N, C-alpha and C positions, 0 to 999 in steps of 0.2 A: 784406685780409687779417690779425687780427690774434687772436692768440690770447692769454689773459687767466689767469694760475694764481696762486692766492691762500691764505692762508693765512686759517684762520677770523679773524676777528676782524680781518683788515688793509683791509675794505673794498670788496674784489675786486668782487662783485656790483653795487654803486652805481658804482663805478669802471666798468666794464663797459658796464653800461645808458648811461654817458653819453657813453661811448668811440662806444657805436654811433649813439646819435642825434645825436652833433656829423658821424660822416665817412656820417651816411645808412646806415649798414649794419643788417644785420637781426644782432639780439643772438640768440644759441644758446645754452642750458643744457640743460634735459631733453627736448629736439627732439630730440637725440643720440642719446637714450635711444627716443626714440619711431620715430625710422628703425629704429637698430636691433632692434627689436619685430617692427615690419611688418618686413624683410624674415627676420626668423623665423615669419613668417605667423600675428602671433599676433589673435585678436581685432579689428578696428578700434573697434569698442567701450569694449575695456579701454585699448586707449592712448590712447582720448581723454577716458577717464577719472583725474582725480588721484591721489584715491587707488588707486582698484582697479590703477595702472598701477605704483605705488609699491609695492602689496602685492607687485604680482612682480615689481618688480624687487628687493626687501629680500630673498627667498628665491633671487629667482634668484642674484646677487650672492656671498650666503653662500656659495657652493657655489662660488666661483673657486679653484683650487688644490686643491680635491676631488674630482674626479672630478663623475660625477655628480648632477645637483641634482632632486630630487622637486618638484617646484611643487604639481602636484595642483588643487584646482578655485580661481581667484582672485576671491574678493568677487563677490555679487550672481549668484552658479552660473555666470557665465564659466566653460567650460574650453578650458582651453589647450592647441593641436593635441598630440598624440602627439611629433611632430614636437621638440617645442620642450618636453616635459615632462623629460626626461632631454639637457637638451645638457652636451658638455664644455665644461669651462672652457677649453681653447683655442680653439674654435670660440668660445666666446663674446669672445674676446678679439677676433679677427679679424671678425665680424659686428661691433662697437665702435670697432674702428680703423678698418672699409671705411665706419662711416656716418661718423667725420671726415674719412676722404678726398674723399667724397660733395660732404658740407660746403664742403671746401675747393675744390673743382675748381669748384662752382658760383660762387665769390667773393665780396666785399664782406659780412663776416659777421667777428663777433666773436664767437669762441667760447671762452665761460666755465664750460666741464664735462670730468670724465673727463682730467685733465691732455693735453689735444689738442697740448698745445706738442711734445710728445715724439716721435710719431709723423710730424709734422709739420715734424720738423728738415728744416735742407737742403733746406728750396724757398727760393726766391731771391721768391716771393711773399708771404711769411707774415712779418709781427712777431712774435714771441717776449716776451712781457711777465712777467713776476712780479711779485706786488704782495705786501710782507709788512710786519713789525710786530713792535716787541718785544713778549716773554709778555705783560710787566704793561700793556700799553697794551691789548693785542689783551684781557685780561681784563677792563679797565676800561669796554671799548666792549660789550662782550657784558651785561658788570652794566646799562648806562648804556641798554641799548636793551633788556634782559628778557624776553630769549628762552622763549619759553613751556618749563619744564621744564629750564630754568637755574637749578636751586636756590644750583649750586656752580660762580662759571663758573672759574672757575681748572680744576677740573676737569675741562669742558664742555670747554675748550678741550687741555688734555692730550689728552683722549680723542678730537680729533678730528683735532689732530696726529700720535698715533702712528693714526690708520687711513688719513691720507694717506701715512703713511710706507710703510702695509701697504699699500696700492692702489699704490702706484709696484714694491715689490717683486714683488706676483703679478701685475698685471697689465703691468709692462714692464722685467722682471727689474732695476730699477733699486736700489740698496741706502741710499744716499744723494745725495738731491735737491741739485745744486749750480746756483751763481750763471753756470756755463758752461753749462746749460741754455738758459738764456734769452739773449735780445737786448738786453733791458731789464729792470730789479733795481728799483723803488721800493719803498723806505722810508715808510710811511705815518705815523709816530709823530710829527714835525713838519708834513706835508702835509697839507692838505687833500683830500676823493676829487678836486673841482672839477682843482686844483692837478696831482695825480697822473692826472687825465684830459687836460687840458692837454700833459702829458710826451707820454704815448701818443701822442695824434691827429696833434702834431707830429711826433712820429719815424715814425710809419704815411706820412705825406701826404711826408716825406723820400721813406722807403722804397720808395714807390712810383713 
């Protein structure tokens, strides 16, 4: 089992998919949210539809740490059940963490979402990796990739870094993310995605 946390522009998603492919593991990203949504009884059509799911999640997560969230109607006339319309933030945290643990129990997966390394700390069957890079490197990559809506790559990186820090604080009560939250930290300033994936695969196999 491998978890990969990553800074925007560090190449974490590409590395995660490569690691999953080489190990023959499932690649888990939004599936964590799908599992959590299903636990909350959200309509199957909603969680199966990427855009409607994103709309639902955007509204749901906007209420983390702010008490009840009024989600209302989510795209295409799908009505979220009453029990899901006003979840308390702590309950949402529990549901997400439960979905992460459920995935870990099934094993043979690479989770690249929701800072899964944190709730899975202490498990002997999990290798927790962090993919990072310098600010300038990440800005250049975002500019090169031409991501939609990123007319200002530097601001895009700063906003994502701030959002990541906010997520750690509100979701896991962690004020500062540290290298010691991980078993392996990889800087991709000089390493390619393939080279970083090689390191994680080798470490995962030895760890197992």
